[in-house]
C-alpha positions in Angstrom: 107.6 6.1 100.5 104.9 6.0 97.8 102.7 8.7 95.9 100.2 10.5 97.7 97.2 12.6 96.4 96.1 15.7 98.4 92.9 17.8 98.2 92.9 21.4 99.7 89.6 23.2 99.8 91.0 26.3 101.2 89.0 29.0 103.0 89.7 32.4 101.8 90.3 33.5 105.3 92.4 32.1 107.9 89.3 32.8 110.2 87.5 29.9 108.6 88.5 26.3 108.6 89.7 24.6 105.4 88.8 21.0 104.1 91.8 18.8 103.6 92.1 15.2 102.4 94.6 12.7 101.5 94.6 9.5 99.4 97.3 6.8 99.0 98.3 5.2 95.7 95.4 2.9 95.7 92.9 5.6 96.1 92.3 4.9 99.8 91.3 7.8 101.9 93.8 8.1 104.6 93.5 11.5 106.2 90.6 13.9 106.4 90.3 17.2 108.2 88.1 20.2 108.4 89.5 22.1 111.5 92.7 23.5 110.3 92.4 27.5 110.0 95.8 29.2 109.8 98.4 28.8 107.1 100.8 27.1 109.6 98.2 24.6 110.6 97.5 23.9 106.9 101.2 23.6 106.0 102.0 21.1 108.9 98.9 18.9 107.7 100.1 19.1 104.2 103.7 18.2 105.1 102.7 15.3 107.3 100.8 13.6 104.3 103.3 14.3 101.4 104.6 11.3 99.5 107.7 11.2 97.5 105.7 12.2 94.4 102.1 12.7 93.4 99.8 15.7 93.1 97.9 18.4 95.2 94.7 19.9 93.9 93.6 23.2 95.3 90.2 24.8 95.2 91.3 28.2 95.3 93.0 30.4 92.7 96.7 29.8 92.7 97.8 32.7 90.3 96.0 36.0 90.3 97.7 38.7 88.4 94.7 40.6 86.9 93.8 44.0 88.7 90.1 43.5 87.9 87.5 41.3 86.4 88.1 37.6 85.8 91.1 35.7 84.8 91.2 34.4 81.3 90.9 30.7 82.6 87.7 31.6 84.5 86.2 33.2 81.3 87.1 30.0 79.2 85.7 27.8 81.8 82.5 29.7 82.2 81.8 29.3 78.3 81.8 25.6 78.8 80.1 25.2 82.3 77.7 28.1 82.9 74.9 26.0 81.4 75.4 23.5 84.2 75.6 26.2 86.8 79.3 25.6 87.3 80.7 29.0 86.4 83.5 30.3 88.8 83.5 33.4 90.7 86.0 36.0 89.4 89.2 36.4 91.1 91.5 39.5 90.8 94.0 41.4 92.9 91.4 44.2 93.6 89.8 41.7 95.9 91.2 41.6 99.4 91.7 37.8 99.6 94.0 38.1 96.6 96.1 41.0 97.6 99.8 40.0 96.8 98.6 36.8 95.0 96.2 35.2 97.6 96.4 32.4 100.1 97.0 29.6 97.7 100.0 31.4 96.2 101.5 32.0 99.7 101.2 28.4 100.7 102.7 27.1 97.6 105.6 29.5 97.9 106.4 28.0 101.3 105.7 24.2 100.1 108.3 24.9 97.5 110.8 24.3 100.1 109.4 20.8 100.3 109.8 20.0 96.9 106.3 20.7 95.8 106.2 22.1 92.1 103.4 24.5 91.2 102.6 23.4 87.7 99.4 22.8 85.4 101.4 20.6 83.2 101.3 17.0 84.6 102.8 13.8 83.1 101.2 10.5 83.7 102.7 9.1 87.1 104.7 12.3 87.3 107.9 11.9 89.4 107.4 15.1 91.0 104.9 16.4 93.5 103.0 18.6 91.5 100.3 21.3 92.7 97.6 22.9 90.5 94.2 24.6 90.7 91.0 22.7 90.5 87.3 23.4 90.9 85.0 20.8 92.2 81.8 21.9 90.4 83.1 21.3 86.9 84.9 18.2 88.0 81.8 16.8 89.3 79.8 17.6 86.3 82.3 15.7 84.2 83.3 12.8 86.5 79.5 12.1 87.1 77.9 13.2 83.8 75.6 15.6 85.6 73.2 18.1 83.9 73.5 20.6 86.7 75.8 21.1 89.9 75.0 19.3 93.0 73.2 22.0 95.0 74.7 21.1 98.4 75.7 24.6 99.6 73.4 26.0 102.7 72.5 29.1 100.7 71.1 27.4 97.6 68.0 25.9 98.8 65.8 24.7 102.1 67.7 22.7 104.5 66.0 19.4 103.6 67.0 19.8 100.1 70.5 20.6 101.1 70.8 17.4 103.2 69.5 15.5 100.3 72.2 17.1 98.0 74.8 16.4 100.4 73.8 12.7 100.7 73.8 12.6 96.7 77.3 14.0 96.7 78.5 11.6 99.3 77.0 8.8 97.4 78.5 9.8 94.0 82.0 10.0 95.5 81.4 6.3 96.9 80.5 5.2 93.2 84.3 5.8 92.2 85.4 2.8 94.1 86.1 0.9 90.9 86.9 3.9 88.8 90.3 4.6 87.1 91.8 5.6 89.3 89.8 4.4 92.3 88.5 6.4 95.3 87.7 4.4 98.4 86.6 6.5 101.4 86.3 3.6 103.9 83.9 3.1 106.9 86.5 4.6 109.4 85.7 8.4 108.4 82.8 9.8 109.8 80.7 10.9 106.7 77.1 10.2 108.0 74.0 10.4 105.9 72.4 12.7 108.4 74.5 15.9 109.0 74.2 18.4 111.9 73.1 21.9 110.9 75.8 23.5 112.9 78.7 21.5 111.5 77.4 21.4 107.8 79.9 23.8 106.5 82.7 21.5 107.7 81.0 18.5 106.2 80.7 20.1 102.7 84.3 21.2 102.8 85.3 17.6 103.6 83.4 16.4 100.6 85.1 19.0 98.4 88.5 18.2 99.7 88.0 14.4 98.9 86.9 15.4 95.4 90.0 17.7 95.0 92.2 14.8 96.3 90.4 12.4 93.7 91.1 15.1 90.9 94.8 15.1 92.0 94.9 11.3 91.6 93.1 11.2 88.3 95.3 14.0 86.6 98.6 12.2 87.9 97.2 9.0 86.7 96.3 10.3 83.1 98.3 13.5 82.7 97.4 16.9 81.5 98.2 16.0 77.8 95.7 13.1 77.6 92.1 13.5 76.3 91.0 12.7 79.9 92.0 16.2 81.2 91.6 19.7 80.1 93.8 22.7 81.4 91.9 26.0 81.1 94.5 28.8 81.2 98.2 28.7 81.8 101.0 29.3 84.4 101.2 33.0 83.3 97.6 34.2 84.2 96.2 31.3 86.0 94.7 27.9 85.5 92.0 25.5 86.2 92.5 21.9 85.7 89.3 19.7 84.9 89.1 15.9 84.7 87.0 15.1 81.6 84.2 12.6 81.1 82.8 11.6 77.8 80.9 14.8 76.8 81.4 16.4 73.4 82.6 19.8 73.4 
């Protein structure tokens, strides 16, 4: 066995598909899915791609205990990233998706039976399989040194503009082939420059899942105590782990 790095772009409802991606120890994309909906389907996929160690980055709140408003980690991240358009939505137990802690919390409780440890404190080359919360927008701002988020969501602009931003996002991910750690998507995965309008949501979920998988690899490579990673929040009230570029704070 070997380390594996998974990215889960979880839909807030089981009615909608989630984006799922897996990287091997060399940063090669080895699995990509955007058609799993139910918790059982996602758990089956994750279990099929776990290594004997590694990391899982989840784009969905994993700890939600506040009854209203925003979590402390969301407020702290907003201070640093609102200027880039990368502020998170507030999450609290008063919102239906987070009753009882939410979907990510539920999945992590099940994955604990497979040895997955939910922890925002990660060692370099951690011997565990560690799962933590991530957020694609600030990760992209940092990794690619952007001045604004990549506006690839359908609701954000006209369709031709959305497609241009999607292609930009795809190209930026491709630029990480020689990074530390690398990300190598490979020609076998169908990520075309032209995207069908009716399948677009699944396509943008795939890119977010790939970025989350890369964040998992990045954090596992450098560790959360390094100057390359910042943890907003904690394991009590929730956290968001962000890979850092070379921006002054």
